[in-house]
Jmol script that loads the backbone (N, CA, C; Angstrom):
load data "model"
ATOM      1  N   MET A   1       9.491 -27.113  10.091  1.00  0.00           N
ATOM      2  CA  MET A   1       8.085 -27.343  10.340  1.00  0.00           C
ATOM      3  C   MET A   1       7.491 -26.126  11.051  1.00  0.00           C
ATOM      4  N   PRO A   2       6.287 -25.748  10.680  1.00  0.00           N
ATOM      5  CA  PRO A   2       5.672 -24.581  11.327  1.00  0.00           C
ATOM      6  C   PRO A   2       5.208 -24.893  12.750  1.00  0.00           C
ATOM      7  N   ALA A   3       5.136 -23.855  13.554  1.00  0.00           N
ATOM      8  CA  ALA A   3       4.664 -23.985  14.934  1.00  0.00           C
ATOM      9  C   ALA A   3       3.252 -23.418  15.027  1.00  0.00           C
ATOM     10  N   TYR A   4       2.389 -24.121  15.746  1.00  0.00           N
ATOM     11  CA  TYR A   4       0.999 -23.709  15.939  1.00  0.00           C
ATOM     12  C   TYR A   4       0.718 -23.603  17.424  1.00  0.00           C
ATOM     13  N   ASP A   5      -0.096 -22.620  17.804  1.00  0.00           N
ATOM     14  CA  ASP A   5      -0.508 -22.456  19.196  1.00  0.00           C
ATOM     15  C   ASP A   5      -1.878 -23.090  19.388  1.00  0.00           C
ATOM     16  N   PHE A   6      -2.021 -23.811  20.507  1.00  0.00           N
ATOM     17  CA  PHE A   6      -3.293 -24.428  20.875  1.00  0.00           C
ATOM     18  C   PHE A   6      -3.637 -23.992  22.285  1.00  0.00           C
ATOM     19  N   ARG A   7      -4.935 -23.682  22.545  1.00  0.00           N
ATOM     20  CA  ARG A   7      -5.394 -23.256  23.862  1.00  0.00           C
ATOM     21  C   ARG A   7      -6.384 -24.294  24.385  1.00  0.00           C
ATOM     22  N   CYS A   8      -6.208 -24.660  25.646  1.00  0.00           N
ATOM     23  CA  CYS A   8      -7.072 -25.640  26.295  1.00  0.00           C
ATOM     24  C   CYS A   8      -8.452 -25.029  26.509  1.00  0.00           C
ATOM     25  N   THR A   9      -9.490 -25.824  26.267  1.00  0.00           N
ATOM     26  CA  THR A   9     -10.863 -25.337  26.440  1.00  0.00           C
ATOM     27  C   THR A   9     -11.300 -25.350  27.899  1.00  0.00           C
ATOM     28  N   VAL A  10     -10.517 -26.018  28.782  1.00  0.00           N
ATOM     29  CA  VAL A  10     -10.881 -26.118  30.197  1.00  0.00           C
ATOM     30  C   VAL A  10     -10.037 -25.165  31.049  1.00  0.00           C
ATOM     31  N   CYS A  11      -8.703 -25.324  31.009  1.00  0.00           N
ATOM     32  CA  CYS A  11      -7.831 -24.516  31.879  1.00  0.00           C
ATOM     33  C   CYS A  11      -7.201 -23.322  31.161  1.00  0.00           C
ATOM     34  N   HIS A  12      -7.437 -23.157  29.847  1.00  0.00           N
ATOM     35  CA  HIS A  12      -6.956 -22.048  29.025  1.00  0.00           C
ATOM     36  C   HIS A  12      -5.431 -21.983  28.930  1.00  0.00           C
ATOM     37  N   HIS A  13      -4.756 -23.095  29.174  1.00  0.00           N
ATOM     38  CA  HIS A  13      -3.306 -23.175  29.012  1.00  0.00           C
ATOM     39  C   HIS A  13      -2.990 -23.152  27.515  1.00  0.00           C
ATOM     40  N   VAL A  14      -1.958 -22.413  27.122  1.00  0.00           N
ATOM     41  CA  VAL A  14      -1.561 -22.326  25.712  1.00  0.00           C
ATOM     42  C   VAL A  14      -0.290 -23.133  25.518  1.00  0.00           C
ATOM     43  N   VAL A  15      -0.294 -23.978  24.493  1.00  0.00           N
ATOM     44  CA  VAL A  15       0.866 -24.811  24.191  1.00  0.00           C
ATOM     45  C   VAL A  15       1.237 -24.621  22.728  1.00  0.00           C
ATOM     46  N   GLU A  16       2.527 -24.585  22.437  1.00  0.00           N
ATOM     47  CA  GLU A  16       3.013 -24.456  21.064  1.00  0.00           C
ATOM     48  C   GLU A  16       3.430 -25.830  20.569  1.00  0.00           C
ATOM     49  N   VAL A  17       2.924 -26.212  19.400  1.00  0.00           N
ATOM     50  CA  VAL A  17       3.204 -27.531  18.830  1.00  0.00           C
ATOM     51  C   VAL A  17       3.791 -27.340  17.444  1.00  0.00           C
ATOM     52  N   ARG A  18       4.932 -28.005  17.168  1.00  0.00           N
ATOM     53  CA  ARG A  18       5.545 -27.987  15.838  1.00  0.00           C
ATOM     54  C   ARG A  18       5.128 -29.255  15.116  1.00  0.00           C
ATOM     55  N   ARG A  19       4.422 -29.052  13.997  1.00  0.00           N
ATOM     56  CA  ARG A  19       3.975 -30.193  13.214  1.00  0.00           C
ATOM     57  C   ARG A  19       3.610 -29.722  11.810  1.00  0.00           C
ATOM     58  N   PRO A  20       3.540 -30.642  10.844  1.00  0.00           N
ATOM     59  CA  PRO A  20       3.180 -30.231   9.492  1.00  0.00           C
ATOM     60  C   PRO A  20       1.737 -29.733   9.434  1.00  0.00           C
ATOM     61  N   GLY A  21       1.457 -28.849   8.502  1.00  0.00           N
ATOM     62  CA  GLY A  21       0.110 -28.301   8.380  1.00  0.00           C
ATOM     63  C   GLY A  21      -0.918 -29.341   7.995  1.00  0.00           C
ATOM     64  N   SER A  22      -0.485 -30.431   7.381  1.00  0.00           N
ATOM     65  CA  SER A  22      -1.416 -31.484   6.974  1.00  0.00           C
ATOM     66  C   SER A  22      -1.852 -32.366   8.144  1.00  0.00           C
ATOM     67  N   ASP A  23      -1.148 -32.293   9.270  1.00  0.00           N
ATOM     68  CA  ASP A  23      -1.489 -33.105  10.449  1.00  0.00           C
ATOM     69  C   ASP A  23      -2.654 -32.445  11.190  1.00  0.00           C
ATOM     70  N   GLN A  24      -3.795 -33.106  11.199  1.00  0.00           N
ATOM     71  CA  GLN A  24      -4.997 -32.559  11.842  1.00  0.00           C
ATOM     72  C   GLN A  24      -5.392 -33.339  13.097  1.00  0.00           C
ATOM     73  N   SER A  25      -4.467 -34.121  13.638  1.00  0.00           N
ATOM     74  CA  SER A  25      -4.787 -34.919  14.825  1.00  0.00           C
ATOM     75  C   SER A  25      -5.010 -34.003  16.024  1.00  0.00           C
ATOM     76  N   PRO A  26      -5.887 -34.407  16.961  1.00  0.00           N
ATOM     77  CA  PRO A  26      -6.159 -33.560  18.140  1.00  0.00           C
ATOM     78  C   PRO A  26      -4.935 -33.458  19.040  1.00  0.00           C
ATOM     79  N   VAL A  27      -4.805 -32.300  19.685  1.00  0.00           N
ATOM     80  CA  VAL A  27      -3.685 -32.049  20.600  1.00  0.00           C
ATOM     81  C   VAL A  27      -4.259 -31.953  22.006  1.00  0.00           C
ATOM     82  N   PRO A  28      -3.936 -32.899  22.878  1.00  0.00           N
ATOM     83  CA  PRO A  28      -4.433 -32.802  24.256  1.00  0.00           C
ATOM     84  C   PRO A  28      -3.639 -31.764  25.063  1.00  0.00           C
ATOM     85  N   CYS A  29      -4.280 -31.181  26.034  1.00  0.00           N
ATOM     86  CA  CYS A  29      -3.626 -30.201  26.910  1.00  0.00           C
ATOM     87  C   CYS A  29      -2.593 -30.930  27.770  1.00  0.00           C
ATOM     88  N   PRO A  30      -1.363 -30.423  27.841  1.00  0.00           N
ATOM     89  CA  PRO A  30      -0.349 -31.075  28.676  1.00  0.00           C
ATOM     90  C   PRO A  30      -0.600 -30.906  30.176  1.00  0.00           C
ATOM     91  N   GLU A  31      -1.417 -29.924  30.562  1.00  0.00           N
ATOM     92  CA  GLU A  31      -1.698 -29.665  31.977  1.00  0.00           C
ATOM     93  C   GLU A  31      -2.826 -30.543  32.518  1.00  0.00           C
ATOM     94  N   CYS A  32      -3.950 -30.597  31.763  1.00  0.00           N
ATOM     95  CA  CYS A  32      -5.111 -31.319  32.293  1.00  0.00           C
ATOM     96  C   CYS A  32      -5.596 -32.442  31.361  1.00  0.00           C
ATOM     97  N   GLY A  33      -5.062 -32.526  30.138  1.00  0.00           N
ATOM     98  CA  GLY A  33      -5.442 -33.576  29.212  1.00  0.00           C
ATOM     99  C   GLY A  33      -6.724 -33.322  28.443  1.00  0.00           C
ATOM    100  N   ALA A  34      -7.315 -32.160  28.586  1.00  0.00           N
ATOM    101  CA  ALA A  34      -8.574 -31.836  27.901  1.00  0.00           C
ATOM    102  C   ALA A  34      -8.306 -31.463  26.442  1.00  0.00           C
ATOM    103  N   GLU A  35      -9.388 -31.253  25.713  1.00  0.00           N
ATOM    104  CA  GLU A  35      -9.314 -30.888  24.299  1.00  0.00           C
ATOM    105  C   GLU A  35      -8.769 -29.467  24.148  1.00  0.00           C
ATOM    106  N   THR A  36      -8.023 -29.219  23.054  1.00  0.00           N
ATOM    107  CA  THR A  36      -7.501 -27.885  22.757  1.00  0.00           C
ATOM    108  C   THR A  36      -8.037 -27.412  21.416  1.00  0.00           C
ATOM    109  N   LYS A  37      -8.023 -26.115  21.228  1.00  0.00           N
ATOM    110  CA  LYS A  37      -8.425 -25.498  19.962  1.00  0.00           C
ATOM    111  C   LYS A  37      -7.246 -24.674  19.449  1.00  0.00           C
ATOM    112  N   GLN A  38      -7.086 -24.669  18.122  1.00  0.00           N
ATOM    113  CA  GLN A  38      -5.987 -23.911  17.535  1.00  0.00           C
ATOM    114  C   GLN A  38      -6.256 -22.416  17.661  1.00  0.00           C
ATOM    115  N   VAL A  39      -5.207 -21.657  17.998  1.00  0.00           N
ATOM    116  CA  VAL A  39      -5.288 -20.207  18.163  1.00  0.00           C
ATOM    117  C   VAL A  39      -4.719 -19.556  16.906  1.00  0.00           C
ATOM    118  N   PHE A  40      -5.468 -18.612  16.338  1.00  0.00           N
ATOM    119  CA  PHE A  40      -5.005 -17.889  15.155  1.00  0.00           C
ATOM    120  C   PHE A  40      -4.607 -16.485  15.561  1.00  0.00           C
ATOM    121  N   HIS A  41      -3.460 -16.026  15.059  1.00  0.00           N
ATOM    122  CA  HIS A  41      -2.935 -14.706  15.391  1.00  0.00           C
ATOM    123  C   HIS A  41      -3.020 -13.808  14.162  1.00  0.00           C
ATOM    124  N   PRO A  42      -3.332 -12.518  14.356  1.00  0.00           N
ATOM    125  CA  PRO A  42      -3.369 -11.598  13.207  1.00  0.00           C
ATOM    126  C   PRO A  42      -1.966 -11.360  12.660  1.00  0.00           C
ATOM    127  N   VAL A  43      -1.908 -11.102  11.383  1.00  0.00           N
ATOM    128  CA  VAL A  43      -0.637 -10.870  10.711  1.00  0.00           C
ATOM    129  C   VAL A  43      -0.540  -9.385  10.391  1.00  0.00           C
ATOM    130  N   GLY A  44       0.598  -8.791  10.693  1.00  0.00           N
ATOM    131  CA  GLY A  44       0.810  -7.380  10.389  1.00  0.00           C
ATOM    132  C   GLY A  44       1.148  -7.189   8.924  1.00  0.00           C
ATOM    133  N   VAL A  45       0.597  -6.145   8.325  1.00  0.00           N
ATOM    134  CA  VAL A  45       0.855  -5.836   6.924  1.00  0.00           C
ATOM    135  C   VAL A  45       1.435  -4.433   6.853  1.00  0.00           C
ATOM    136  N   HIS A  46       2.548  -4.303   6.145  1.00  0.00           N
ATOM    137  CA  HIS A  46       3.190  -3.001   5.981  1.00  0.00           C
ATOM    138  C   HIS A  46       3.287  -2.693   4.495  1.00  0.00           C
ATOM    139  N   PHE A  47       2.713  -1.571   4.084  1.00  0.00           N
ATOM    140  CA  PHE A  47       2.833  -1.119   2.710  1.00  0.00           C
ATOM    141  C   PHE A  47       3.972  -0.119   2.670  1.00  0.00           C
ATOM    142  N   LYS A  48       5.037  -0.473   1.973  1.00  0.00           N
ATOM    143  CA  LYS A  48       6.203   0.391   1.909  1.00  0.00           C
ATOM    144  C   LYS A  48       6.380   0.921   0.494  1.00  0.00           C
ATOM    145  N   GLY A  49       7.108   1.989   0.375  1.00  0.00           N
ATOM    146  CA  GLY A  49       7.382   2.549  -0.940  1.00  0.00           C
ATOM    147  C   GLY A  49       6.735   3.904  -1.106  1.00  0.00           C
ATOM    148  N   THR A  50       6.547   4.278  -2.353  1.00  0.00           N
ATOM    149  CA  THR A  50       6.020   5.612  -2.637  1.00  0.00           C
ATOM    150  C   THR A  50       4.536   5.704  -2.385  1.00  0.00           C
ATOM    151  N   GLY A  51       3.872   4.605  -2.169  1.00  0.00           N
ATOM    152  CA  GLY A  51       2.456   4.635  -1.849  1.00  0.00           C
ATOM    153  C   GLY A  51       1.624   4.018  -2.945  1.00  0.00           C
ATOM    154  N   PHE A  52       1.067   2.869  -2.669  1.00  0.00           N
ATOM    155  CA  PHE A  52       0.282   2.178  -3.681  1.00  0.00           C
ATOM    156  C   PHE A  52      -0.983   2.952  -4.019  1.00  0.00           C
ATOM    157  N   HIS A  53      -1.573   3.620  -3.051  1.00  0.00           N
ATOM    158  CA  HIS A  53      -2.835   4.322  -3.298  1.00  0.00           C
ATOM    159  C   HIS A  53      -2.614   5.544  -4.186  1.00  0.00           C
ATOM    160  N   ASN A  54      -1.584   6.312  -3.902  1.00  0.00           N
ATOM    161  CA  ASN A  54      -1.337   7.534  -4.669  1.00  0.00           C
ATOM    162  C   ASN A  54      -0.953   7.231  -6.110  1.00  0.00           C
ATOM    163  N   THR A  55      -0.249   6.132  -6.343  1.00  0.00           N
ATOM    164  CA  THR A  55       0.179   5.833  -7.703  1.00  0.00           C
ATOM    165  C   THR A  55      -0.875   5.066  -8.481  1.00  0.00           C
ATOM    166  N   ASP A  56      -1.683   4.254  -7.836  1.00  0.00           N
ATOM    167  CA  ASP A  56      -2.683   3.455  -8.537  1.00  0.00           C
ATOM    168  C   ASP A  56      -3.968   4.225  -8.807  1.00  0.00           C
ATOM    169  N   TYR A  57      -4.303   5.173  -7.983  1.00  0.00           N
ATOM    170  CA  TYR A  57      -5.569   5.877  -8.118  1.00  0.00           C
ATOM    171  C   TYR A  57      -5.370   7.369  -8.368  1.00  0.00           C
ATOM    172  N   LYS A  58      -4.290   7.721  -9.019  1.00  0.00           N
ATOM    173  CA  LYS A  58      -4.017   9.131  -9.279  1.00  0.00           C
ATOM    174  C   LYS A  58      -4.983   9.637 -10.349  1.00  0.00           C
ATOM    175  N   LYS A  59      -5.509  10.822 -10.131  1.00  0.00           N
ATOM    176  CA  LYS A  59      -6.407  11.430 -11.111  1.00  0.00           C
ATOM    177  C   LYS A  59      -5.589  11.840 -12.338  1.00  0.00           C
ATOM    178  N   THR A  60      -6.138  11.549 -13.482  1.00  0.00           N
ATOM    179  CA  THR A  60      -5.466  11.965 -14.709  1.00  0.00           C
ATOM    180  C   THR A  60      -6.013  13.316 -15.111  1.00  0.00           C
ATOM    181  N   SER A  61      -5.126  14.227 -15.383  1.00  0.00           N
ATOM    182  CA  SER A  61      -5.562  15.568 -15.780  1.00  0.00           C
ATOM    183  C   SER A  61      -5.489  15.663 -17.298  1.00  0.00           C
ATOM    184  N   ALA A  62      -6.396  16.426 -17.850  1.00  0.00           N
ATOM    185  CA  ALA A  62      -6.411  16.632 -19.296  1.00  0.00           C
ATOM    186  C   ALA A  62      -5.202  17.473 -19.681  1.00  0.00           C
ATOM    187  N   PRO A  63      -4.628  17.219 -20.847  1.00  0.00           N
ATOM    188  CA  PRO A  63      -3.478  18.047 -21.242  1.00  0.00           C
ATOM    189  C   PRO A  63      -3.899  19.498 -21.394  1.00  0.00           C
ATOM    190  N   ALA A  64      -3.042  20.373 -20.973  1.00  0.00           N
ATOM    191  CA  ALA A  64      -3.344  21.807 -21.022  1.00  0.00           C
ATOM    192  C   ALA A  64      -3.371  22.282 -22.468  1.00  0.00           C
ATOM    193  N   ALA A  65      -4.323  23.120 -22.772  1.00  0.00           N
ATOM    194  CA  ALA A  65      -4.421  23.693 -24.116  1.00  0.00           C
ATOM    195  C   ALA A  65      -3.275  24.669 -24.308  1.00  0.00           C
ATOM    196  N   PRO A  66      -2.699  24.706 -25.512  1.00  0.00           N
ATOM    197  CA  PRO A  66      -1.582  25.644 -25.719  1.00  0.00           C
ATOM    198  C   PRO A  66      -2.073  27.089 -25.564  1.00  0.00           C
ATOM    199  N   ALA A  67      -1.316  27.839 -24.850  1.00  0.00           N
ATOM    200  CA  ALA A  67      -1.680  29.242 -24.609  1.00  0.00           C
ATOM    201  C   ALA A  67      -1.374  30.061 -25.857  1.00  0.00           C
ATOM    202  N   ASP A  68      -2.171  31.071 -26.084  1.00  0.00           N
ATOM    203  CA  ASP A  68      -1.901  31.972 -27.209  1.00  0.00           C
ATOM    204  C   ASP A  68      -0.598  32.709 -26.928  1.00  0.00           C
ATOM    205  N   PRO A  69       0.240  32.883 -27.958  1.00  0.00           N
ATOM    206  CA  PRO A  69       1.487  33.615 -27.712  1.00  0.00           C
ATOM    207  C   PRO A  69       1.167  35.058 -27.335  1.00  0.00           C
ATOM    208  N   PRO A  70       1.936  35.608 -26.455  1.00  0.00           N
ATOM    209  CA  PRO A  70       1.664  36.988 -26.056  1.00  0.00           C
ATOM    210  C   PRO A  70       1.815  37.912 -27.271  1.00  0.00           C
ATOM    211  N   SER A  71       0.909  38.838 -27.358  1.00  0.00           N
ATOM    212  CA  SER A  71       0.969  39.763 -28.501  1.00  0.00           C
ATOM    213  C   SER A  71       2.085  40.775 -28.272  1.00  0.00           C
ATOM    214  N   CYS A  72       2.785  41.010 -29.318  1.00  0.00           N
ATOM    215  CA  CYS A  72       3.895  41.960 -29.247  1.00  0.00           C
ATOM    216  C   CYS A  72       3.410  43.302 -29.792  1.00  0.00           C
ATOM    217  N   PRO A  73       3.608  44.391 -29.060  1.00  0.00           N
ATOM    218  CA  PRO A  73       3.173  45.695 -29.575  1.00  0.00           C
ATOM    219  C   PRO A  73       3.914  46.079 -30.843  1.00  0.00           C
ATOM    220  N   ALA A  74       5.110  45.527 -31.052  1.00  0.00           N
ATOM    221  CA  ALA A  74       5.888  45.874 -32.245  1.00  0.00           C
ATOM    222  C   ALA A  74       5.255  45.286 -33.493  1.00  0.00           C
ATOM    223  N   ALA A  75       4.580  44.137 -33.334  1.00  0.00           N
ATOM    224  CA  ALA A  75       3.940  43.513 -34.491  1.00  0.00           C
ATOM    225  C   ALA A  75       2.766  44.352 -34.976  1.00  0.00           C
ATOM    226  N   GLU A  76       2.232  45.175 -34.124  1.00  0.00           N
ATOM    227  CA  GLU A  76       1.098  46.030 -34.491  1.00  0.00           C
ATOM    228  C   GLU A  76       1.553  47.442 -34.859  1.00  0.00           C
ATOM    229  N   GLY A  77       2.842  47.604 -35.050  1.00  0.00           N
ATOM    230  CA  GLY A  77       3.357  48.909 -35.463  1.00  0.00           C
ATOM    231  C   GLY A  77       3.859  49.759 -34.330  1.00  0.00           C
ATOM    232  N   GLY A  78       3.851  49.263 -33.124  1.00  0.00           N
ATOM    233  CA  GLY A  78       4.356  50.053 -32.011  1.00  0.00           C
ATOM    234  C   GLY A  78       5.506  49.300 -31.364  1.00  0.00           C
ATOM    235  N   GLY A  79       5.856  49.609 -30.156  1.00  0.00           N
ATOM    236  CA  GLY A  79       6.876  48.881 -29.422  1.00  0.00           C
ATOM    237  C   GLY A  79       8.188  49.626 -29.407  1.00  0.00           C
ATOM    238  N   CYS A  80       9.195  48.973 -28.960  1.00  0.00           N
ATOM    239  CA  CYS A  80      10.520  49.593 -28.805  1.00  0.00           C
ATOM    240  C   CYS A  80      11.363  49.367 -30.058  1.00  0.00           C
ATOM    241  N   ALA A  81      12.322  50.175 -30.246  1.00  0.00           N
ATOM    242  CA  ALA A  81      13.168  50.110 -31.438  1.00  0.00           C
ATOM    243  C   ALA A  81      14.144  48.942 -31.367  1.00  0.00           C
ATOM    244  N   SER A  82      14.477  48.448 -30.168  1.00  0.00           N
ATOM    245  CA  SER A  82      15.445  47.359 -30.044  1.00  0.00           C
ATOM    246  C   SER A  82      14.792  45.988 -30.206  1.00  0.00           C
ATOM    247  N   CYS A  83      13.482  45.958 -30.365  1.00  0.00           N
ATOM    248  CA  CYS A  83      12.771  44.694 -30.508  1.00  0.00           C
ATOM    249  C   CYS A  83      12.949  44.157 -31.911  1.00  0.00           C
ATOM    250  N   PRO A  84      13.315  42.857 -32.082  1.00  0.00           N
ATOM    251  CA  PRO A  84      13.490  42.313 -33.437  1.00  0.00           C
ATOM    252  C   PRO A  84      12.217  42.371 -34.260  1.00  0.00           C
ATOM    253  N   ALA A  85      11.047  42.308 -33.630  1.00  0.00           N
ATOM    254  CA  ALA A  85       9.798  42.359 -34.385  1.00  0.00           C
ATOM    255  C   ALA A  85       9.552  43.764 -34.932  1.00  0.00           C
ATOM    256  N   ALA A  86      10.072  44.785 -34.288  1.00  0.00           N
ATOM    257  CA  ALA A  86       9.876  46.164 -34.745  1.00  0.00           C
ATOM    258  C   ALA A  86      10.725  46.467 -35.952  1.00  0.00           C
ATOM    259  N   GLN A  87      11.793  45.709 -36.192  1.00  0.00           N
ATOM    260  CA  GLN A  87      12.696  45.987 -37.297  1.00  0.00           C
ATOM    261  C   GLN A  87      12.152  45.411 -38.606  1.00  0.00           C
ATOM    262  N   ASP A  88      11.138  44.576 -38.568  1.00  0.00           N
ATOM    263  CA  ASP A  88      10.595  43.986 -39.797  1.00  0.00           C
ATOM    264  C   ASP A  88       9.793  44.959 -40.580  1.00  0.00           C
TER     265      ASP A  88
END
end "model"
wireframe off; spacefill off
backbone 0.3
color backbone group
């Protein structure tokens, strides 16, 4: 059964009560008998892993255009004698 914290509206005493979540009956303060209100606590959240933001909102880049092949001086009739293109 879950535990719930209740704080007294008069003396501010906090009491922990274990009961089902469907039970909505009032909880009297054990110190003074006055009405209590349920106390809600914040829950910590931890995002672990490679990063949800970086993977979900990554910018998509356009594919790079193929670069022109470098021109070989041998193909234009010049270049070195050991180049395979110069032997053609």
